[in-house]
PDB file of N, CA, C and O in Angstrom:
ATOM      1  N   MET A   1       0.825  -1.188   0.000  1.00  0.00           N
ATOM      2  CA  MET A   1       0.000   0.000   0.000  1.00  0.00           C
ATOM      3  C   MET A   1       0.869   1.252   0.000  1.00  0.00           C
ATOM      4  O   MET A   1       0.491   2.280  -0.562  1.00  0.00           O
ATOM      5  N   LYS A   2       2.024   1.159   0.627  1.00  0.00           N
ATOM      6  CA  LYS A   2       2.933   2.288   0.695  1.00  0.00           C
ATOM      7  C   LYS A   2       3.463   2.646  -0.691  1.00  0.00           C
ATOM      8  O   LYS A   2       3.694   3.820  -0.981  1.00  0.00           O
ATOM      9  N   GLU A   3       3.655   1.654  -1.542  1.00  0.00           N
ATOM     10  CA  GLU A   3       4.171   1.886  -2.883  1.00  0.00           C
ATOM     11  C   GLU A   3       3.172   2.673  -3.726  1.00  0.00           C
ATOM     12  O   GLU A   3       3.560   3.530  -4.520  1.00  0.00           O
ATOM     13  N   ILE A   4       1.895   2.380  -3.553  1.00  0.00           N
ATOM     14  CA  ILE A   4       0.866   3.117  -4.282  1.00  0.00           C
ATOM     15  C   ILE A   4       0.841   4.571  -3.836  1.00  0.00           C
ATOM     16  O   ILE A   4       0.687   5.475  -4.657  1.00  0.00           O
ATOM     17  N   SER A   5       0.992   4.794  -2.551  1.00  0.00           N
ATOM     18  CA  SER A   5       1.025   6.150  -2.019  1.00  0.00           C
ATOM     19  C   SER A   5       2.194   6.937  -2.602  1.00  0.00           C
ATOM     20  O   SER A   5       2.032   8.099  -2.976  1.00  0.00           O
ATOM     21  N   ASN A   6       3.356   6.323  -2.682  1.00  0.00           N
ATOM     22  CA  ASN A   6       4.527   6.985  -3.269  1.00  0.00           C
ATOM     23  C   ASN A   6       4.305   7.297  -4.737  1.00  0.00           C
ATOM     24  O   ASN A   6       4.745   8.335  -5.233  1.00  0.00           O
ATOM     25  N   PHE A   7       3.619   6.393  -5.433  1.00  0.00           N
ATOM     26  CA  PHE A   7       3.323   6.597  -6.852  1.00  0.00           C
ATOM     27  C   PHE A   7       2.469   7.850  -7.046  1.00  0.00           C
ATOM     28  O   PHE A   7       2.759   8.673  -7.914  1.00  0.00           O
ATOM     29  N   PHE A   8       1.421   7.993  -6.242  1.00  0.00           N
ATOM     30  CA  PHE A   8       0.545   9.156  -6.373  1.00  0.00           C
ATOM     31  C   PHE A   8       1.198  10.436  -5.868  1.00  0.00           C
ATOM     32  O   PHE A   8       0.863  11.524  -6.337  1.00  0.00           O
ATOM     33  N   ASP A   9       2.110  10.326  -4.931  1.00  0.00           N
ATOM     34  CA  ASP A   9       2.848  11.499  -4.452  1.00  0.00           C
ATOM     35  C   ASP A   9       3.676  12.120  -5.569  1.00  0.00           C
ATOM     36  O   ASP A   9       3.833  13.340  -5.618  1.00  0.00           O
ATOM     37  N   LYS A  10       4.200  11.303  -6.456  1.00  0.00           N
ATOM     38  CA  LYS A  10       4.974  11.819  -7.591  1.00  0.00           C
ATOM     39  C   LYS A  10       4.112  12.727  -8.455  1.00  0.00           C
ATOM     40  O   LYS A  10       4.547  13.807  -8.853  1.00  0.00           O
ATOM     41  N   PHE A  11       2.876  12.287  -8.748  1.00  0.00           N
ATOM     42  CA  PHE A  11       1.976  13.104  -9.557  1.00  0.00           C
ATOM     43  C   PHE A  11       1.575  14.375  -8.827  1.00  0.00           C
ATOM     44  O   PHE A  11       1.465  15.437  -9.441  1.00  0.00           O
ATOM     45  N   ASN A  12       1.360  14.276  -7.545  1.00  0.00           N
ATOM     46  CA  ASN A  12       0.994  15.437  -6.739  1.00  0.00           C
ATOM     47  C   ASN A  12       2.116  16.471  -6.755  1.00  0.00           C
ATOM     48  O   ASN A  12       1.852  17.666  -6.886  1.00  0.00           O
ATOM     49  N   ASN A  13       3.356  16.028  -6.623  1.00  0.00           N
ATOM     50  CA  ASN A  13       4.491  16.943  -6.635  1.00  0.00           C
ATOM     51  C   ASN A  13       4.623  17.642  -7.983  1.00  0.00           C
ATOM     52  O   ASN A  13       4.924  18.834  -8.030  1.00  0.00           O
ATOM     53  N   VAL A  14       4.405  16.925  -9.067  1.00  0.00           N
ATOM     54  CA  VAL A  14       4.489  17.522 -10.404  1.00  0.00           C
ATOM     55  C   VAL A  14       3.414  18.585 -10.568  1.00  0.00           C
ATOM     56  O   VAL A  14       3.678  19.663 -11.100  1.00  0.00           O
ATOM     57  N   ALA A  15       2.204  18.285 -10.114  1.00  0.00           N
ATOM     58  CA  ALA A  15       1.106  19.244 -10.226  1.00  0.00           C
ATOM     59  C   ALA A  15       1.382  20.500  -9.403  1.00  0.00           C
ATOM     60  O   ALA A  15       1.097  21.610  -9.852  1.00  0.00           O
ATOM     61  N   LEU A  16       1.926  20.337  -8.221  1.00  0.00           N
ATOM     62  CA  LEU A  16       2.232  21.498  -7.383  1.00  0.00           C
ATOM     63  C   LEU A  16       3.327  22.357  -7.996  1.00  0.00           C
ATOM     64  O   LEU A  16       3.261  23.584  -7.920  1.00  0.00           O
ATOM     65  N   LYS A  17       4.328  21.736  -8.600  1.00  0.00           N
ATOM     66  CA  LYS A  17       5.395  22.492  -9.257  1.00  0.00           C
ATOM     67  C   LYS A  17       4.841  23.290 -10.428  1.00  0.00           C
ATOM     68  O   LYS A  17       5.228  24.441 -10.635  1.00  0.00           O
ATOM     69  N   GLU A  18       3.938  22.687 -11.195  1.00  0.00           N
ATOM     70  CA  GLU A  18       3.328  23.372 -12.338  1.00  0.00           C
ATOM     71  C   GLU A  18       2.485  24.553 -11.863  1.00  0.00           C
ATOM     72  O   GLU A  18       2.521  25.622 -12.474  1.00  0.00           O
ATOM     73  N   LEU A  19       1.740  24.375 -10.798  1.00  0.00           N
ATOM     74  CA  LEU A  19       0.921  25.452 -10.249  1.00  0.00           C
ATOM     75  C   LEU A  19       1.797  26.597  -9.746  1.00  0.00           C
ATOM     76  O   LEU A  19       1.486  27.766  -9.972  1.00  0.00           O
ATOM     77  N   LYS A  20       2.883  26.263  -9.070  1.00  0.00           N
ATOM     78  CA  LYS A  20       3.817  27.278  -8.569  1.00  0.00           C
ATOM     79  C   LYS A  20       4.436  28.054  -9.730  1.00  0.00           C
ATOM     80  O   LYS A  20       4.599  29.271  -9.649  1.00  0.00           O
ATOM     81  N   LYS A  21       4.779  27.352 -10.805  1.00  0.00           N
ATOM     82  CA  LYS A  21       5.363  27.994 -11.978  1.00  0.00           C
ATOM     83  C   LYS A  21       4.372  28.983 -12.597  1.00  0.00           C
ATOM     84  O   LYS A  21       4.748  30.092 -12.977  1.00  0.00           O
ATOM     85  N   ARG A  22       3.116  28.576 -12.695  1.00  0.00           N
ATOM     86  CA  ARG A  22       2.088  29.463 -13.255  1.00  0.00           C
ATOM     87  C   ARG A  22       1.858  30.687 -12.360  1.00  0.00           C
ATOM     88  O   ARG A  22       1.627  31.789 -12.859  1.00  0.00           O
ATOM     89  N   GLU A  23       1.920  30.494 -11.052  1.00  0.00           N
ATOM     90  CA  GLU A  23       1.783  31.633 -10.129  1.00  0.00           C
ATOM     91  C   GLU A  23       2.917  32.635 -10.325  1.00  0.00           C
ATOM     92  O   GLU A  23       2.689  33.845 -10.331  1.00  0.00           O
ATOM     93  N   LEU A  24       4.133  32.131 -10.485  1.00  0.00           N
ATOM     94  CA  LEU A  24       5.280  33.017 -10.711  1.00  0.00           C
ATOM     95  C   LEU A  24       5.131  33.780 -12.022  1.00  0.00           C
ATOM     96  O   LEU A  24       5.506  34.949 -12.104  1.00  0.00           O
ATOM     97  N   ILE A  25       4.593  33.137 -13.033  1.00  0.00           N
ATOM     98  CA  ILE A  25       4.360  33.805 -14.317  1.00  0.00           C
ATOM     99  C   ILE A  25       3.314  34.900 -14.146  1.00  0.00           C
ATOM    100  O   ILE A  25       3.491  36.008 -14.652  1.00  0.00           O
ATOM    101  N   CYS A  26       2.226  34.603 -13.437  1.00  0.00           N
ATOM    102  CA  CYS A  26       1.188  35.611 -13.179  1.00  0.00           C
ATOM    103  C   CYS A  26       1.772  36.815 -12.453  1.00  0.00           C
ATOM    104  O   CYS A  26       1.482  37.960 -12.802  1.00  0.00           O
ATOM    105  N   ASN A  27       2.593  36.554 -11.444  1.00  0.00           N
ATOM    106  CA  ASN A  27       3.200  37.643 -10.682  1.00  0.00           C
ATOM    107  C   ASN A  27       4.149  38.472 -11.533  1.00  0.00           C
ATOM    108  O   ASN A  27       4.180  39.695 -11.404  1.00  0.00           O
ATOM    109  N   ALA A  28       4.920  37.831 -12.397  1.00  0.00           N
ATOM    110  CA  ALA A  28       5.860  38.559 -13.255  1.00  0.00           C
ATOM    111  C   ALA A  28       5.111  39.438 -14.250  1.00  0.00           C
ATOM    112  O   ALA A  28       5.487  40.590 -14.468  1.00  0.00           O
ATOM    113  N   VAL A  29       4.058  38.901 -14.850  1.00  0.00           N
ATOM    114  CA  VAL A  29       3.269  39.690 -15.811  1.00  0.00           C
ATOM    115  C   VAL A  29       2.609  40.858 -15.111  1.00  0.00           C
ATOM    116  O   VAL A  29       2.585  41.967 -15.644  1.00  0.00           O
ATOM    117  N   GLU A  30       2.073  40.623 -13.920  1.00  0.00           N
ATOM    118  CA  GLU A  30       1.419  41.698 -13.176  1.00  0.00           C
ATOM    119  C   GLU A  30       2.424  42.771 -12.756  1.00  0.00           C
ATOM    120  O   GLU A  30       2.107  43.961 -12.788  1.00  0.00           O
ATOM    121  N   LYS A  31       3.606  42.370 -12.373  1.00  0.00           N
ATOM    122  CA  LYS A  31       4.628  43.320 -11.943  1.00  0.00           C
ATOM    123  C   LYS A  31       5.071  44.225 -13.091  1.00  0.00           C
ATOM    124  O   LYS A  31       5.281  45.422 -12.900  1.00  0.00           O
ATOM    125  N   VAL A  32       5.209  43.649 -14.278  1.00  0.00           N
ATOM    126  CA  VAL A  32       5.708  44.416 -15.420  1.00  0.00           C
ATOM    127  C   VAL A  32       4.597  45.207 -16.104  1.00  0.00           C
ATOM    128  O   VAL A  32       4.806  46.364 -16.465  1.00  0.00           O
ATOM    129  N   THR A  33       3.410  44.604 -16.291  1.00  0.00           N
ATOM    130  CA  THR A  33       2.350  45.252 -17.070  1.00  0.00           C
ATOM    131  C   THR A  33       1.277  45.916 -16.221  1.00  0.00           C
ATOM    132  O   THR A  33       0.478  46.696 -16.740  1.00  0.00           O
ATOM    133  N   LYS A  34       1.245  45.620 -14.920  1.00  0.00           N
ATOM    134  CA  LYS A  34       0.217  46.131 -14.002  1.00  0.00           C
ATOM    135  C   LYS A  34      -1.175  45.573 -14.320  1.00  0.00           C
ATOM    136  O   LYS A  34      -2.182  46.133 -13.887  1.00  0.00           O
ATOM    137  N   HIS A  35      -1.229  44.461 -15.082  1.00  0.00           N
ATOM    138  CA  HIS A  35      -2.485  43.779 -15.392  1.00  0.00           C
ATOM    139  C   HIS A  35      -2.470  42.414 -14.718  1.00  0.00           C
ATOM    140  O   HIS A  35      -1.490  41.674 -14.811  1.00  0.00           O
ATOM    141  N   LYS A  36      -3.557  42.090 -14.045  1.00  0.00           N
ATOM    142  CA  LYS A  36      -3.665  40.797 -13.368  1.00  0.00           C
ATOM    143  C   LYS A  36      -4.226  39.779 -14.359  1.00  0.00           C
ATOM    144  O   LYS A  36      -5.227  40.033 -15.027  1.00  0.00           O
ATOM    145  N   ILE A  37      -3.563  38.621 -14.442  1.00  0.00           N
ATOM    146  CA  ILE A  37      -4.066  37.544 -15.279  1.00  0.00           C
ATOM    147  C   ILE A  37      -4.342  36.331 -14.401  1.00  0.00           C
ATOM    148  O   ILE A  37      -3.777  36.193 -13.316  1.00  0.00           O
ATOM    149  N   GLU A  38      -5.205  35.466 -14.877  1.00  0.00           N
ATOM    150  CA  GLU A  38      -5.591  34.270 -14.132  1.00  0.00           C
ATOM    151  C   GLU A  38      -4.649  33.122 -14.466  1.00  0.00           C
ATOM    152  O   GLU A  38      -4.096  33.062 -15.564  1.00  0.00           O
ATOM    153  N   ILE A  39      -4.473  32.222 -13.521  1.00  0.00           N
ATOM    154  CA  ILE A  39      -3.625  31.047 -13.716  1.00  0.00           C
ATOM    155  C   ILE A  39      -4.174  30.174 -14.845  1.00  0.00           C
ATOM    156  O   ILE A  39      -3.408  29.565 -15.591  1.00  0.00           O
ATOM    157  N   LYS A  40      -5.494  30.114 -14.968  1.00  0.00           N
ATOM    158  CA  LYS A  40      -6.114  29.261 -15.985  1.00  0.00           C
ATOM    159  C   LYS A  40      -5.866  29.773 -17.401  1.00  0.00           C
ATOM    160  O   LYS A  40      -6.048  29.026 -18.362  1.00  0.00           O
ATOM    161  N   ASP A  41      -5.453  31.042 -17.548  1.00  0.00           N
ATOM    162  CA  ASP A  41      -5.211  31.629 -18.863  1.00  0.00           C
ATOM    163  C   ASP A  41      -3.786  31.395 -19.360  1.00  0.00           C
ATOM    164  O   ASP A  41      -3.398  31.948 -20.389  1.00  0.00           O
ATOM    165  N   ILE A  42      -3.011  30.597 -18.657  1.00  0.00           N
ATOM    166  CA  ILE A  42      -1.610  30.367 -19.005  1.00  0.00           C
ATOM    167  C   ILE A  42      -1.412  28.917 -19.405  1.00  0.00           C
ATOM    168  O   ILE A  42      -1.877  28.003 -18.723  1.00  0.00           O
ATOM    169  N   SER A  43      -0.716  28.716 -20.519  1.00  0.00           N
ATOM    170  CA  SER A  43      -0.282  27.364 -20.872  1.00  0.00           C
ATOM    171  C   SER A  43       1.209  27.420 -21.195  1.00  0.00           C
ATOM    172  O   SER A  43       1.703  28.396 -21.759  1.00  0.00           O
ATOM    173  N   ILE A  44       1.909  26.358 -20.827  1.00  0.00           N
ATOM    174  CA  ILE A  44       3.357  26.299 -20.985  1.00  0.00           C
ATOM    175  C   ILE A  44       3.699  25.043 -21.774  1.00  0.00           C
ATOM    176  O   ILE A  44       3.260  23.945 -21.434  1.00  0.00           O
ATOM    177  N   LYS A  45       4.484  25.216 -22.827  1.00  0.00           N
ATOM    178  CA  LYS A  45       4.902  24.064 -23.621  1.00  0.00           C
ATOM    179  C   LYS A  45       6.275  24.335 -24.203  1.00  0.00           C
ATOM    180  O   LYS A  45       6.468  25.308 -24.932  1.00  0.00           O
ATOM    181  N   ASP A  46       7.224  23.477 -23.881  1.00  0.00           N
ATOM    182  CA  ASP A  46       8.583  23.538 -24.424  1.00  0.00           C
ATOM    183  C   ASP A  46       9.245  24.904 -24.248  1.00  0.00           C
ATOM    184  O   ASP A  46       9.902  25.391 -25.168  1.00  0.00           O
ATOM    185  N   GLY A  47       9.082  25.523 -23.092  1.00  0.00           N
ATOM    186  CA  GLY A  47       9.719  26.803 -22.811  1.00  0.00           C
ATOM    187  C   GLY A  47       9.012  27.992 -23.427  1.00  0.00           C
ATOM    188  O   GLY A  47       9.532  29.107 -23.395  1.00  0.00           O
ATOM    189  N   SER A  48       7.838  27.770 -23.984  1.00  0.00           N
ATOM    190  CA  SER A  48       7.048  28.846 -24.578  1.00  0.00           C
ATOM    191  C   SER A  48       5.754  28.998 -23.780  1.00  0.00           C
ATOM    192  O   SER A  48       5.055  28.021 -23.509  1.00  0.00           O
ATOM    193  N   ILE A  49       5.453  30.227 -23.415  1.00  0.00           N
ATOM    194  CA  ILE A  49       4.256  30.522 -22.631  1.00  0.00           C
ATOM    195  C   ILE A  49       3.213  31.142 -23.548  1.00  0.00           C
ATOM    196  O   ILE A  49       3.512  32.059 -24.313  1.00  0.00           O
ATOM    197  N   THR A  50       1.994  30.636 -23.467  1.00  0.00           N
ATOM    198  CA  THR A  50       0.879  31.214 -24.200  1.00  0.00           C
ATOM    199  C   THR A  50      -0.103  31.766 -23.182  1.00  0.00           C
ATOM    200  O   THR A  50      -0.527  31.068 -22.261  1.00  0.00           O
ATOM    201  N   ILE A  51      -0.458  33.033 -23.364  1.00  0.00           N
ATOM    202  CA  ILE A  51      -1.380  33.690 -22.435  1.00  0.00           C
ATOM    203  C   ILE A  51      -2.635  34.079 -23.200  1.00  0.00           C
ATOM    204  O   ILE A  51      -2.568  34.752 -24.228  1.00  0.00           O
ATOM    205  N   LYS A  52      -3.778  33.648 -22.685  1.00  0.00           N
ATOM    206  CA  LYS A  52      -5.057  34.016 -23.271  1.00  0.00           C
ATOM    207  C   LYS A  52      -5.464  35.373 -22.706  1.00  0.00           C
ATOM    208  O   LYS A  52      -5.235  35.656 -21.530  1.00  0.00           O
ATOM    209  N   GLY A  53      -6.059  36.197 -23.533  1.00  0.00           N
ATOM    210  CA  GLY A  53      -6.513  37.497 -23.069  1.00  0.00           C
ATOM    211  C   GLY A  53      -6.906  38.369 -24.242  1.00  0.00           C
ATOM    212  O   GLY A  53      -6.867  37.943 -25.396  1.00  0.00           O
ATOM    213  N   ASN A  54      -7.287  39.598 -23.928  1.00  0.00           N
ATOM    214  CA  ASN A  54      -7.685  40.509 -24.999  1.00  0.00           C
ATOM    215  C   ASN A  54      -6.456  41.011 -25.755  1.00  0.00           C
ATOM    216  O   ASN A  54      -5.323  40.836 -25.305  1.00  0.00           O
ATOM    217  N   HIS A  55      -6.690  41.628 -26.896  1.00  0.00           N
ATOM    218  CA  HIS A  55      -5.589  42.057 -27.768  1.00  0.00           C
ATOM    219  C   HIS A  55      -4.741  43.153 -27.139  1.00  0.00           C
ATOM    220  O   HIS A  55      -3.534  43.215 -27.371  1.00  0.00           O
ATOM    221  N   GLY A  56      -5.360  44.012 -26.349  1.00  0.00           N
ATOM    222  CA  GLY A  56      -4.594  45.074 -25.688  1.00  0.00           C
ATOM    223  C   GLY A  56      -3.583  44.510 -24.704  1.00  0.00           C
ATOM    224  O   GLY A  56      -2.435  44.952 -24.656  1.00  0.00           O
ATOM    225  N   LEU A  57      -4.015  43.534 -23.924  1.00  0.00           N
ATOM    226  CA  LEU A  57      -3.122  42.881 -22.968  1.00  0.00           C
ATOM    227  C   LEU A  57      -2.006  42.139 -23.695  1.00  0.00           C
ATOM    228  O   LEU A  57      -0.843  42.225 -23.300  1.00  0.00           O
ATOM    229  N   LYS A  58      -2.350  41.416 -24.749  1.00  0.00           N
ATOM    230  CA  LYS A  58      -1.343  40.680 -25.513  1.00  0.00           C
ATOM    231  C   LYS A  58      -0.319  41.623 -26.139  1.00  0.00           C
ATOM    232  O   LYS A  58       0.869  41.306 -26.188  1.00  0.00           O
ATOM    233  N   SER A  59      -0.774  42.776 -26.615  1.00  0.00           N
ATOM    234  CA  SER A  59       0.146  43.750 -27.205  1.00  0.00           C
ATOM    235  C   SER A  59       1.109  44.291 -26.159  1.00  0.00           C
ATOM    236  O   SER A  59       2.303  44.434 -26.422  1.00  0.00           O
ATOM    237  N   GLU A  60       0.592  44.590 -24.978  1.00  0.00           N
ATOM    238  CA  GLU A  60       1.451  45.101 -23.912  1.00  0.00           C
ATOM    239  C   GLU A  60       2.457  44.036 -23.459  1.00  0.00           C
ATOM    240  O   GLU A  60       3.619  44.344 -23.195  1.00  0.00           O
ATOM    241  N   ILE A  61       2.007  42.799 -23.372  1.00  0.00           N
ATOM    242  CA  ILE A  61       2.920  41.707 -23.011  1.00  0.00           C
ATOM    243  C   ILE A  61       3.992  41.550 -24.082  1.00  0.00           C
ATOM    244  O   ILE A  61       5.161  41.337 -23.761  1.00  0.00           O
ATOM    245  N   PHE A  62       3.607  41.653 -25.350  1.00  0.00           N
ATOM    246  CA  PHE A  62       4.580  41.536 -26.438  1.00  0.00           C
ATOM    247  C   PHE A  62       5.625  42.649 -26.367  1.00  0.00           C
ATOM    248  O   PHE A  62       6.811  42.402 -26.588  1.00  0.00           O
ATOM    249  N   LEU A  63       5.190  43.871 -26.059  1.00  0.00           N
ATOM    250  CA  LEU A  63       6.115  44.998 -25.980  1.00  0.00           C
ATOM    251  C   LEU A  63       7.076  44.869 -24.797  1.00  0.00           C
ATOM    252  O   LEU A  63       8.219  45.319 -24.873  1.00  0.00           O
ATOM    253  N   LYS A  64       6.614  44.260 -23.713  1.00  0.00           N
ATOM    254  CA  LYS A  64       7.427  44.140 -22.505  1.00  0.00           C
ATOM    255  C   LYS A  64       7.906  42.706 -22.282  1.00  0.00           C
ATOM    256  O   LYS A  64       8.247  42.322 -21.163  1.00  0.00           O
ATOM    257  N   LYS A  65       7.928  41.926 -23.352  1.00  0.00           N
ATOM    258  CA  LYS A  65       8.287  40.510 -23.284  1.00  0.00           C
ATOM    259  C   LYS A  65       9.656  40.279 -22.680  1.00  0.00           C
ATOM    260  O   LYS A  65       9.822  39.387 -21.848  1.00  0.00           O
ATOM    261  N   ARG A  66      10.634  41.063 -23.080  1.00  0.00           N
ATOM    262  CA  ARG A  66      12.010  40.862 -22.597  1.00  0.00           C
ATOM    263  C   ARG A  66      12.098  41.052 -21.074  1.00  0.00           C
ATOM    264  O   ARG A  66      12.790  40.296 -20.392  1.00  0.00           O
ATOM    265  N   ALA A  67      11.401  42.054 -20.552  1.00  0.00           N
ATOM    266  CA  ALA A  67      11.422  42.306 -19.115  1.00  0.00           C
ATOM    267  C   ALA A  67      10.756  41.163 -18.356  1.00  0.00           C
ATOM    268  O   ALA A  67      11.229  40.769 -17.290  1.00  0.00           O
ATOM    269  N   ILE A  68       9.671  40.634 -18.891  1.00  0.00           N
ATOM    270  CA  ILE A  68       8.966  39.518 -18.244  1.00  0.00           C
ATOM    271  C   ILE A  68       9.841  38.271 -18.256  1.00  0.00           C
ATOM    272  O   ILE A  68       9.952  37.580 -17.243  1.00  0.00           O
ATOM    273  N   ILE A  69      10.461  37.980 -19.392  1.00  0.00           N
ATOM    274  CA  ILE A  69      11.326  36.804 -19.503  1.00  0.00           C
ATOM    275  C   ILE A  69      12.518  36.928 -18.557  1.00  0.00           C
ATOM    276  O   ILE A  69      12.907  35.950 -17.919  1.00  0.00           O
ATOM    277  N   ASP A  70      13.089  38.105 -18.463  1.00  0.00           N
ATOM    278  CA  ASP A  70      14.215  38.307 -17.536  1.00  0.00           C
ATOM    279  C   ASP A  70      13.804  38.055 -16.093  1.00  0.00           C
ATOM    280  O   ASP A  70      14.552  37.437 -15.334  1.00  0.00           O
ATOM    281  N   LEU A  71      12.618  38.528 -15.705  1.00  0.00           N
ATOM    282  CA  LEU A  71      12.114  38.283 -14.356  1.00  0.00           C
ATOM    283  C   LEU A  71      11.928  36.788 -14.098  1.00  0.00           C
ATOM    284  O   LEU A  71      12.261  36.289 -13.023  1.00  0.00           O
ATOM    285  N   LEU A  72      11.399  36.085 -15.085  1.00  0.00           N
ATOM    286  CA  LEU A  72      11.168  34.654 -14.931  1.00  0.00           C
ATOM    287  C   LEU A  72      12.477  33.884 -14.868  1.00  0.00           C
ATOM    288  O   LEU A  72      12.591  32.913 -14.120  1.00  0.00           O
ATOM    289  N   LEU A  73      13.465  34.306 -15.646  1.00  0.00           N
ATOM    290  CA  LEU A  73      14.763  33.635 -15.610  1.00  0.00           C
ATOM    291  C   LEU A  73      15.435  33.834 -14.257  1.00  0.00           C
ATOM    292  O   LEU A  73      16.124  32.938 -13.769  1.00  0.00           O
ATOM    293  N   ASN A  74      15.240  34.995 -13.654  1.00  0.00           N
ATOM    294  CA  ASN A  74      15.769  35.236 -12.300  1.00  0.00           C
ATOM    295  C   ASN A  74      15.064  34.358 -11.270  1.00  0.00           C
ATOM    296  O   ASN A  74      15.634  34.044 -10.225  1.00  0.00           O
ATOM    297  N   GLY A  75      13.833  33.964 -11.560  1.00  0.00           N
ATOM    298  CA  GLY A  75      13.078  33.074 -10.677  1.00  0.00           C
ATOM    299  C   GLY A  75      13.273  31.609 -11.026  1.00  0.00           C
ATOM    300  O   GLY A  75      12.513  30.756 -10.569  1.00  0.00           O
ATOM    301  N   ASN A  76      14.289  31.308 -11.834  1.00  0.00           N
ATOM    302  CA  ASN A  76      14.641  29.937 -12.228  1.00  0.00           C
ATOM    303  C   ASN A  76      13.560  29.240 -13.046  1.00  0.00           C
ATOM    304  O   ASN A  76      13.390  28.026 -12.941  1.00  0.00           O
ATOM    305  N   ILE A  77      12.832  29.994 -13.856  1.00  0.00           N
ATOM    306  CA  ILE A  77      11.877  29.410 -14.798  1.00  0.00           C
ATOM    307  C   ILE A  77      12.462  29.592 -16.185  1.00  0.00           C
ATOM    308  O   ILE A  77      12.683  30.719 -16.628  1.00  0.00           O
ATOM    309  N   LYS A  78      12.713  28.492 -16.869  1.00  0.00           N
ATOM    310  CA  LYS A  78      13.317  28.556 -18.196  1.00  0.00           C
ATOM    311  C   LYS A  78      12.249  28.831 -19.232  1.00  0.00           C
ATOM    312  O   LYS A  78      11.430  27.968 -19.548  1.00  0.00           O
ATOM    313  N   VAL A  79      12.267  30.057 -19.762  1.00  0.00           N
ATOM    314  CA  VAL A  79      11.297  30.509 -20.743  1.00  0.00           C
ATOM    315  C   VAL A  79      12.058  31.108 -21.911  1.00  0.00           C
ATOM    316  O   VAL A  79      13.028  31.844 -21.729  1.00  0.00           O
ATOM    317  N   PHE A  80      11.599  30.779 -23.121  1.00  0.00           N
ATOM    318  CA  PHE A  80      12.254  31.305 -24.310  1.00  0.00           C
ATOM    319  C   PHE A  80      11.375  32.277 -25.087  1.00  0.00           C
ATOM    320  O   PHE A  80      11.882  33.135 -25.809  1.00  0.00           O
ATOM    321  N   ASP A  81      10.031  32.143 -24.938  1.00  0.00           N
ATOM    322  CA  ASP A  81       9.135  32.994 -25.701  1.00  0.00           C
ATOM    323  C   ASP A  81       7.801  33.128 -24.963  1.00  0.00           C
ATOM    324  O   ASP A  81       7.395  32.251 -24.200  1.00  0.00           O
ATOM    325  N   ILE A  82       7.148  34.237 -25.216  1.00  0.00           N
ATOM    326  CA  ILE A  82       5.788  34.473 -24.694  1.00  0.00           C
ATOM    327  C   ILE A  82       4.915  34.839 -25.882  1.00  0.00           C
ATOM    328  O   ILE A  82       5.249  35.734 -26.658  1.00  0.00           O
ATOM    329  N   LYS A  83       3.810  34.152 -26.015  1.00  0.00           N
ATOM    330  CA  LYS A  83       2.886  34.410 -27.121  1.00  0.00           C
ATOM    331  C   LYS A  83       1.585  34.926 -26.579  1.00  0.00           C
ATOM    332  O   LYS A  83       0.665  35.208 -27.347  1.00  0.00           O
TER     333      LYS A  83
END
């Protein structure tokens, strides 16, 4: 029974790390753009972040992309692009 518990703990740890990463992304975007985004509006794949939102928010994120990426790299999140 202990082995099954350890198996599920692995999945729980992965989910918590992903949630923490998304929170850090939300905080970085809010710090740079002064716009609050929801965790559910973020998807991460292969070092590329996709943020759902209106065109004005996306334009501001695109203009300040370098500052956001630098903040995330300082927080040990490996990001190469924001879409």
